[in-house]
C-alpha positions as CSV (number, residue, x, y, z in Angstrom):
1,M,-24.1,-0.4,2.9
2,T,-20.9,0.8,1.2
3,K,-17.7,-1.1,1.9
4,K,-14.5,0.9,2.0
5,I,-11.0,0.1,0.8
6,Y,-8.5,2.6,2.2
7,A,-5.6,2.6,-0.3
8,F,-2.4,4.0,1.1
9,I,0.3,5.4,-1.3
10,G,3.5,7.3,-0.8
11,A,7.2,6.9,-1.3
12,S,9.3,4.2,0.3
13,G,10.2,5.2,3.9
14,T,7.2,7.4,4.5
15,G,5.8,5.0,7.2
16,K,2.9,3.5,5.2
17,T,3.5,0.0,6.5
18,T,4.1,1.2,10.1
19,L,0.9,3.1,10.1
20,V,-1.2,0.3,8.5
21,N,0.2,-2.2,11.0
22,I,-0.9,0.1,13.9
23,L,-4.4,0.6,12.5
24,D,-7.1,-1.8,13.6
25,I,-8.2,-2.5,10.0
26,P,-7.7,-5.7,8.1
27,E,-5.1,-5.4,5.3
28,L,-5.6,-6.8,1.8
29,I,-2.7,-9.1,1.2
30,S,-1.1,-9.1,-2.3
31,H,0.6,-12.0,-4.1
32,T,4.2,-11.7,-5.2
33,T,6.7,-13.8,-7.2
34,R,9.6,-12.6,-5.1
35,L,11.1,-14.9,-2.5
36,P,10.3,-14.4,1.2
37,R,12.7,-12.2,3.2
38,K,13.9,-12.9,6.7
39,G,10.9,-12.8,9.1
40,E,8.3,-13.1,6.3
41,S,5.9,-16.0,6.0
42,E,3.0,-17.0,3.8
43,G,0.3,-14.3,4.2
44,S,2.6,-11.9,6.0
45,P,3.2,-9.6,4.3
46,Y,2.5,-11.4,1.0
47,Y,1.2,-14.6,-0.5
48,F,4.3,-16.0,-2.2
49,S,3.4,-17.4,-5.6
50,T,5.0,-18.8,-8.7
51,S,4.7,-17.1,-12.0
52,R,2.3,-19.8,-13.1
53,Q,0.1,-19.3,-10.0
54,M,0.0,-15.5,-10.6
55,E,-1.2,-16.2,-14.2
56,G,-4.2,-18.0,-12.8
57,L,-5.4,-15.2,-10.6
58,E,-8.2,-12.8,-11.4
59,K,-6.3,-9.6,-10.6
60,V,-7.7,-6.3,-9.3
61,E,-4.3,-4.7,-9.9
62,E,-0.8,-5.8,-10.7
63,A,2.7,-4.3,-10.9
64,E,6.3,-5.3,-11.5
65,Y,9.1,-4.0,-9.3
66,A,12.8,-5.1,-9.3
67,G,12.0,-8.0,-11.6
68,N,9.2,-9.4,-9.4
69,H,5.5,-9.4,-10.0
70,Y,2.9,-8.2,-7.5
71,A,-0.9,-8.5,-7.7
72,L,-4.0,-8.1,-5.6
73,S,-6.5,-10.8,-6.3
74,K,-10.2,-10.3,-6.7
75,R,-10.7,-13.3,-4.3
76,E,-8.7,-11.6,-1.6
77,V,-10.8,-8.4,-1.9
78,D,-14.1,-10.4,-1.9
79,N,-13.1,-12.6,1.1
80,K,-12.0,-9.6,3.2
81,L,-15.0,-7.5,2.3
82,E,-17.4,-10.3,3.1
83,Q,-16.0,-10.2,6.7
84,F,-15.3,-6.5,7.2
85,D,-16.8,-3.1,6.2
86,K,-13.4,-1.5,6.0
87,V,-10.1,-2.8,4.8
88,C,-6.8,-1.2,3.7
89,V,-4.1,-1.8,1.2
90,I,-0.7,-0.3,0.4
91,M,-0.2,0.4,-3.3
92,E,1.7,2.5,-5.9
93,K,-0.1,5.1,-8.0
94,D,-0.6,2.8,-10.9
95,G,-2.2,0.2,-8.6
96,I,-4.6,2.8,-7.3
97,R,-5.6,3.7,-10.9
98,Q,-6.2,0.0,-11.6
99,I,-8.2,-0.8,-8.5
100,K,-10.4,2.3,-9.0
101,D,-11.0,1.4,-12.6
102,Y,-11.8,-2.2,-11.6
103,F,-14.5,-1.2,-9.1
104,K,-15.7,2.0,-10.8
105,N,-19.1,0.5,-11.6
106,D,-19.6,-1.2,-8.2
107,P,-21.5,1.2,-6.0
108,S,-21.1,-1.1,-3.0
109,I,-17.3,-0.4,-2.8
110,E,-15.7,3.0,-2.2
111,I,-11.9,3.4,-2.7
112,V,-10.5,6.1,-0.4
113,V,-6.9,7.1,-1.3
114,I,-4.6,8.3,1.5
115,Y,-1.3,9.7,0.5
116,I,1.4,9.5,3.2
117,H,4.0,12.2,3.0
118,S,7.3,12.6,4.8
119,P,10.1,15.1,4.4
120,I,13.0,13.6,2.3
121,E,15.5,13.8,5.2
122,D,13.1,11.6,7.3
123,I,12.7,9.1,4.4
124,I,16.5,8.8,4.0
125,S,17.0,8.3,7.7
126,R,14.3,5.6,7.8
127,L,15.7,3.8,4.8
128,Q,19.2,3.8,6.3
129,R,18.0,1.9,9.4
130,D,17.9,-1.6,8.0
131,R,19.0,-1.5,4.4
132,K,22.2,-1.7,2.4
133,T,23.4,1.3,0.4
134,E,22.5,-0.4,-2.9
135,E,18.9,-1.0,-1.8
136,I,18.5,2.5,-0.5
137,N,19.8,4.0,-3.8
138,Q,17.5,1.7,-5.7
139,R,14.5,2.9,-3.7
140,L,15.4,6.5,-4.0
141,K,15.9,6.2,-7.7
142,H,12.5,4.5,-8.0
143,M,10.9,7.3,-5.9
144,I,12.4,10.0,-8.2
145,E,11.6,8.2,-11.5
146,N,8.0,7.6,-10.4
147,N,7.4,11.1,-8.9
148,E,6.4,9.5,-5.6
149,M,7.1,12.7,-3.7
150,Y,4.3,14.5,-5.6
151,I,0.8,14.3,-4.3
152,P,-1.4,12.7,-7.0
153,S,-4.5,14.5,-8.0
154,F,-6.6,11.4,-7.1
155,A,-5.6,11.4,-3.5
156,D,-8.6,12.0,-1.2
157,F,-6.4,12.8,1.8
158,V,-2.8,13.6,2.7
159,V,-1.3,12.6,6.0
160,V,2.1,14.0,7.0
161,N,4.3,11.5,8.9
162,K,7.4,13.3,10.3
163,N,10.1,11.6,12.4
164,N,9.0,11.6,16.1
165,E,5.4,12.5,15.2
166,L,3.9,9.1,14.5
167,N,1.1,9.7,16.9
168,K,0.1,12.9,15.1
169,A,0.0,11.0,11.8
170,L,-2.0,8.2,13.4
171,E,-4.5,10.7,14.8
172,Q,-5.0,12.2,11.4
173,L,-5.6,8.7,9.9
174,C,-8.1,7.7,12.6
175,F,-10.0,10.9,12.0
176,I,-10.2,10.2,8.3
177,I,-11.1,6.5,8.7
178,Y,-13.8,7.0,11.4
179,N,-15.3,10.1,10.0
180,F,-15.3,9.7,6.2
């Protein structure tokens, strides 16, 4: 039986994390070298690691953002897929390329890429809820520099998440996950 990894991508503020948190699918937890923020703890939403610990991981994918390192470990993927047939992960485009390349010769694992799209005005209003202007500007700059508003050719599905239409986006996701 094929195990599935649902990989979510999209710009900051599109609602990826909100949608993943609502879904009843275990999430693959990445490691990061950044410090925990208020309300975060080990394993939620990351495993907080030192640079040295990160070096010792067998990584399925890795990235750097704002001077911090992020990586998904092979061990995390193996442990979750031993327990569950379907798991999900939130990544950037390059991470998707890395994970697809890592598992390209493994017929027991299928990577399903779901791009979450939101109108720019919705993204800005969401980012303004709990962030300082400097962080908002940094995220918008990153979004533009990395073409995060463009649907990548390797996306299998696109889900639109507009303000006040979360249930509609969730319905689309559930249809994808339970029918494909």
